[in-house]
C-alpha positions in Angstrom: 11.6 -12.1 -27.2 8.5 -9.8 -26.4 7.7 -7.0 -28.7 7.9 -3.7 -27.1 4.7 -2.4 -27.9 3.3 -5.4 -25.2 6.0 -4.1 -22.6 4.8 -1.9 -19.8 7.1 1.2 -19.4 9.0 1.7 -16.1 8.0 5.3 -15.0 10.4 6.7 -12.3 8.4 9.7 -10.4 10.8 12.3 -8.9 10.9 15.5 -7.3 14.0 16.8 -5.4 15.7 13.4 -3.5 18.7 12.9 -5.3 20.2 10.4 -3.3 17.0 8.5 -3.2 16.8 8.8 -7.3 20.2 7.4 -7.6 19.4 4.0 -5.4 16.2 3.5 -7.2 17.8 4.2 -10.7 20.9 1.3 -9.8 18.5 -1.0 -8.7 16.6 -0.8 -12.0 19.8 -1.0 -13.8 20.5 -4.4 -12.0 17.3 -5.7 -12.5 16.7 -9.0 -14.8 15.6 -8.4 -18.3 16.1 -11.8 -19.7 13.7 -12.3 -22.5 12.6 -8.7 -23.0 14.1 -6.2 -25.4 13.4 -2.4 -25.8 12.1 -2.1 -22.3 10.8 2.0 -22.1 12.3 3.9 -19.3 10.6 7.2 -18.5 12.0 9.5 -15.6 9.2 11.9 -14.8 10.9 15.2 -13.0 8.7 17.6 -11.0 10.1 21.3 -10.7 12.1 21.9 -7.8 14.9 23.9 -6.8 17.2 21.5 -7.1 18.7 21.0 -10.7 21.1 17.9 -9.4 17.9 15.8 -10.0 17.6 16.6 -13.4 21.3 16.0 -13.8 21.0 12.5 -12.2 18.1 11.5 -14.7 19.9 12.9 -17.5 23.2 11.4 -16.9 21.9 7.8 -16.1 22.6 5.4 -19.0 19.8 3.0 -19.9 20.9 -0.2 -21.9 17.7 -2.1 -22.0 15.5 0.5 -24.4 14.5 4.0 -24.9 14.8 6.4 -22.1 12.4 9.5 -22.0 12.7 12.4 -19.5 9.9 14.5 -19.0 10.9 17.7 -17.4 8.0 19.9 -15.9 8.3 23.6 -16.2 6.2 23.9 -13.0 5.3 22.3 -10.1 2.5 19.9 -10.1 2.5 18.4 -6.8 2.5 14.7 -6.1 -1.1 14.2 -7.1 -1.3 15.9 -10.1 2.5 14.0 -11.0 1.1 10.9 -10.3 -2.0 11.5 -12.4 0.2 12.5 -15.3 2.3 9.3 -14.9 -0.9 7.2 -15.1 -1.9 9.0 -18.3 1.1 7.2 -19.9 -0.9 4.2 -20.2 -2.3 5.6 -23.3 1.1 5.8 -24.8 2.4 2.5 -23.4 -0.2 0.4 -23.0 0.9 -0.2 -19.2 3.1 1.5 -16.8 5.2 0.4 -13.6 5.0 3.6 -11.4 7.8 3.8 -9.0 8.2 6.9 -6.8 11.9 7.6 -5.6 12.2 6.3 -2.3 11.8 3.0 -3.5 14.2 -0.1 -4.2 13.1 -2.6 -6.9 13.8 -6.6 -6.6 15.6 -7.9 -9.4 12.8 -10.0 -10.5 10.3 -7.0 -10.7 10.0 -6.6 -14.3 9.4 -10.0 -15.2 6.5 -10.2 -12.3 5.0 -7.1 -13.7 4.9 -8.3 -17.4 3.2 -11.7 -16.1 0.8 -9.9 -13.9 0.0 -7.6 -16.6 -0.9 -10.3 -19.3 -3.1 -12.2 -16.5 -5.1 -9.4 -15.2 -5.4 -7.2 -18.3 -9.0 -8.0 -18.9 -10.2 -8.6 -15.2 -12.6 -6.0 -14.7 -12.5 -6.6 -11.0 -9.0 -5.4 -10.8 -8.1 -1.6 -10.5 -4.4 -2.0 -10.3 -1.4 -4.5 -9.8 1.2 -4.0 -6.9 4.6 -4.6 -6.6 4.8 -4.2 -3.1 3.6 -6.7 -0.5 2.4 -5.7 3.1 3.6 -7.5 6.0 2.2 -4.7 8.4 -1.3 -3.1 9.0 -0.9 0.8 8.6 -4.3 1.2 10.3 -4.0 -0.7 13.4 -0.2 -0.2 13.3 0.2 -4.3 13.9 1.8 -6.9 11.8 -0.2 -8.3 8.8 0.0 -11.9 7.6 -2.3 -12.7 4.5 -3.6 -16.2 4.7 -2.3 -18.5 2.0 -4.6 -20.0 -0.2 -2.1 -21.5 -3.0 -1.6 -18.9 -5.2 1.0 -16.2 -5.3 -1.5 -13.4 -4.8 -4.1 -11.8 -2.6 -6.5 -9.4 -3.1 -6.6 -6.0 -0.9 -9.2 -3.2 -1.5 -6.7 -0.5 -1.3 -4.0 0.9 -3.6 -0.6 1.3 -3.0 1.9 3.9 -3.8 5.2 1.8 -3.1 5.4 0.2 -6.5 2.2 -0.1 -8.8 1.3 -0.8 -12.4 -1.9 0.0 -14.2 -2.6 -1.1 -17.9 -4.7 1.5 -20.2 -7.9 -0.5 -19.2 -7.3 -0.1 -15.4 -6.2 3.5 -15.6 -9.0 4.4 -17.8 -11.5 3.1 -15.1 -10.3 5.4 -12.4 -9.9 8.6 -14.6 -13.3 8.2 -15.7 -14.6 8.0 -11.8 -12.2 11.0 -11.1 -13.4 13.1 -13.6 -16.4 13.4 -11.7 -15.0 13.0 -8.2 -11.8 15.2 -8.3 -13.3 17.5 -5.7 -15.2 14.8 -4.0 -15.1 15.6 0.1 -13.9 12.1 1.2 -15.7 11.1 4.3 -16.6 8.2 6.8 -19.9 7.6 5.1 -17.7 6.1 2.2 -16.6 3.3 4.7 -13.2 4.3 4.6 -10.4 3.8 7.6 -9.9 7.2 9.4 -6.2 7.2 8.5 -7.0 7.1 4.7 -9.5 10.5 5.5 -6.8 12.2 7.4 -4.4 12.1 4.2 -4.0 15.5 2.8 -5.8 16.2 -0.5 -2.5 16.3 -2.5 -2.6 12.6 -2.1 -3.7 10.7 -5.2 -3.8 7.2 -3.4 -6.6 9.1 -1.1 -9.0 9.2 -4.3 -7.8 5.8 -5.6 -8.9 3.9 -2.3 -12.0 5.7 -2.7 -12.6 4.6 -6.2 -11.7 1.1 -5.3 -14.3 0.8 -2.3 -17.4 3.0 -3.8 -16.8 0.7 -7.2 -16.0 -2.5 -5.4 -12.7 -3.1 -7.2 -9.5 -4.8 -5.9 -5.6 -4.4 -6.2 -3.5 -7.5 -7.1 -0.7 -8.0 -4.5 2.0 -10.5 -4.6 2.8 -12.6 -1.7 6.7 -11.7 -1.8 7.3 -8.3 -2.5 9.0 -6.8 -5.7 9.6 -3.5 -4.4 10.8 -2.2 -0.7 10.2 1.3 0.4 12.5 3.6 2.2 10.4 6.1 3.6 12.8 8.8 2.8 11.5 12.1 3.9 9.5 13.9 1.5 6.3 15.5 0.5 3.9 13.4 2.8 6.7 12.1 5.2 8.5 14.4 7.4 11.5 11.5 8.6 12.3 8.1 7.3 10.1 5.3 8.1 11.6 2.1 8.6 8.7 -0.2 9.3 8.0 -0.4 5.3 11.0 -2.2 4.6 10.2 -5.5 3.4 11.9 -8.9 2.1 12.1 -9.1 -1.8 11.6 -11.8 -4.5 15.3 -12.2 -5.7 14.8 -14.3 -8.7 12.4 -14.8 -11.6 9.8 -17.5 -11.4 6.3 -18.6 -13.1 3.6 -17.0 -11.2 0.7 -18.9 -10.3 -2.0 -15.9 -10.1 -5.8 -16.3 -9.4 -8.8 -14.5 -10.3 -10.9 -12.6 -7.7 -13.8 -15.8 -8.2 -11.2 -18.3 -7.4 -9.5 -16.8 -4.6 -9.8 -17.4 -0.7 -7.5 -14.5 0.0 -9.3 -11.2 0.0 -9.0 -8.7 2.1 -11.2 -5.4 2.4 -9.8 -1.9 2.9 -9.8 -2.4 6.5 -7.2 -5.6 6.2 -10.1 -7.7 7.0 -10.6 -11.1 5.4 -13.7 -11.2 3.4 -16.7 -13.2 4.6 -16.9 -15.0 1.3 -13.6 -16.5 2.1 -14.3 -17.5 5.7 -17.1 -19.5 4.5 -15.2 -21.6 2.2 -13.7 -23.1 5.4 -16.2 -22.6 8.2 -19.6 -23.3 6.5 -21.3 -23.0 9.9 -21.3 -19.3 9.0 -22.7 -19.7 5.8 -26.0 -18.7 7.1 -24.7 -15.3 8.7 -24.4 -12.0 6.9 -21.2 -10.7 8.4 -18.1 -9.2 8.1 -14.9 -8.9 10.1 -13.5 -6.0 12.5 -11.0 -8.3 14.1 -8.6 -5.3 14.7 -11.4 -3.2 16.0 -11.2 -0.1 14.1 -14.1 0.0 12.1 -17.0 2.8 12.7 -20.1 0.7 13.6 -22.1 3.4 11.8 -20.6 2.1 8.6 -20.9 -1.5 8.8 -23.7 -2.6 6.4 -23.8 -6.4 7.2 -26.4 -7.6 9.8 -23.5 -9.5 11.8 -19.9 -8.8 12.5 -17.3 -10.8 13.9 -15.3 -8.4 16.3 -12.7 -7.8 19.2 -15.3 -5.4 20.6 -17.0 -5.9 23.5 -20.4 -7.8 22.9 -23.6 -7.8 24.8 -25.2 -11.0 23.0 -22.8 -13.1 21.2 -24.4 -15.8 18.7 -20.7 -17.4 18.8 -17.1 -16.6 20.3 -13.8 -17.5 19.1 -10.3 -17.6 20.3 -7.1 -15.6 19.5 -4.6 -18.4 19.9 -4.0 -19.3 16.2 -2.2 -17.0 13.8 -2.8 -15.4 11.4 -5.9 -14.3 13.6 -8.3 -15.5 10.7 -7.8 -19.3 11.2 -9.5 -19.0 14.5 -12.7 -18.2 12.7 -12.1 -20.4 9.8 -11.2 -23.7 11.8 -14.0 -22.7 14.3 -11.5 -22.5 17.3 -13.9 -21.8 20.2 -12.9 -19.0 22.9 -14.0 -15.6 24.5 -11.9 -13.2 22.4 -13.6 -12.8 19.2 -17.5 -12.5 18.8 -20.1 -13.1 16.3 -23.2 -11.2 17.0 -25.5 -8.7 15.6 -23.8 -5.8 14.6 -26.0 -3.4 17.1 -24.6 -5.6 20.0 -21.2 -4.2 19.8 -19.5 -1.5 22.0 -16.3 0.0 21.9 -12.9 -1.9 22.3 -11.9 -3.3 25.9 -8.0 -1.7 26.0 -6.7 -4.7 27.9 -8.3 -6.8 25.3 -6.6 -4.7 22.6 -3.0 -4.7 24.4 -3.7 -8.8 24.5 -4.5 -8.6 20.9 -1.2 -6.7 20.3 0.8 -9.2 22.2 -0.4 -11.9 20.0 0.0 -10.4 16.6 3.4 -9.5 17.4 3.8 -13.0 18.7 5.0 -12.0 22.5 6.5 -8.3 23.2 9.6 -8.5 25.6 8.5 -5.5 27.5 11.9 -4.6 29.1 13.2 -4.2 25.3 10.1 -2.5 24.4 10.2 0.3 27.1 14.0 0.8 26.2 13.1 0.9 22.3 10.2 3.3 23.3 12.7 5.8 25.1 15.2 5.5 22.4 12.7 6.4 19.5 11.3 9.3 21.7 15.0 10.8 22.3 15.3 10.5 18.7 12.1 12.4 17.7 12.9 15.0 20.0 16.7 15.2 18.9 15.3 15.6 15.4 12.7 18.0 16.6 15.3 20.4 18.2 17.7 19.9 15.3 14.9 21.5 13.0 14.1 24.1 15.6 17.8 25.0 15.7 18.5 25.3 12.1 15.3 27.4 11.3 16.6 29.3 14.3 20.2 29.9 12.8 18.9 31.0 9.1 16.7 33.5 10.5 19.6 34.8 12.4 21.5 34.7 9.3 18.9 36.5 7.5 18.5 39.0 9.8 22.4 39.8 10.2 22.5 40.2 6.1 19.9 42.8 6.3 21.3 44.8 9.2 
């Protein structure tokens, strides 16, 4: 059995979602803790107008160790709440932070312990993800990381859908944050447009800025240990189904890699880094380049002399097909074509919309247009229904208020 001093604490972050909290706690209760004793559980409850949340936390029976409830007497908001939970690394050595709209895999805890022990002294790692992406949140298309034989990949972006920090990892961020908490995050930092649109209440906005400016990475598992229900909450107005992913169901011995031994390293735009591509396509060794296969990078912020991009190009040095999936394989295996171009960064223009649609069709493995149209109108109808329902609820509430006053 491992000593409890070496075990990460499970930290549940909750505010006012009662059913979400029940679902998460039930999944934590069902998880496999074979080989571990005295696993700490912390339920951190932000101040809200729903006393039921605290009741659920209090009544939950934790059979695997000590349970602690932190009841915040004033509302922190999501950014400060997550920062307070991260600070618990000083007490526990490491924390697994789980917001209440998540569900965990039965194998989540064993994965976390293995990852903690492997990466604790790795200065390139700013955190460890339990979630694994199959969707590019910036380009709004499916995402498949290439497989280099290891059980992990690296991505220069934090996740908020299940993450672990050791004390060393969190201390590095807090030191940076102490000087940058009032930082105006802008395009010059080389961040995706979506990140810059996030609210100032987002802790993740600052952590992503930290990973990019300090050249650090989050470690991600190939098979997810959490899934995200995207329940309506502080930053989400309605449930988001596209963030549901498949889960690892049983524990295993993980074959992790360090950054220097990996061929699966993605920048903050979900683009495979040049150093990984050059391992397989040595013709590109002489070029200082980065990738823009989704066409969403701001060319003014690209620092490399060359670019491989879907964008229109006036003077390509080489051109590649898009028939292989994942799309990076076209460059890795030197599949010639006329879709992605290698050229000087200054020779690129905007993305051709027709080409962009063709790209979407390939990464989505063919789109059934009839079904897609039907799905589009179905989603639009539901959005309008929810919007109308919200307006009607507000109007009814206002009417009741006026009647009471009269």
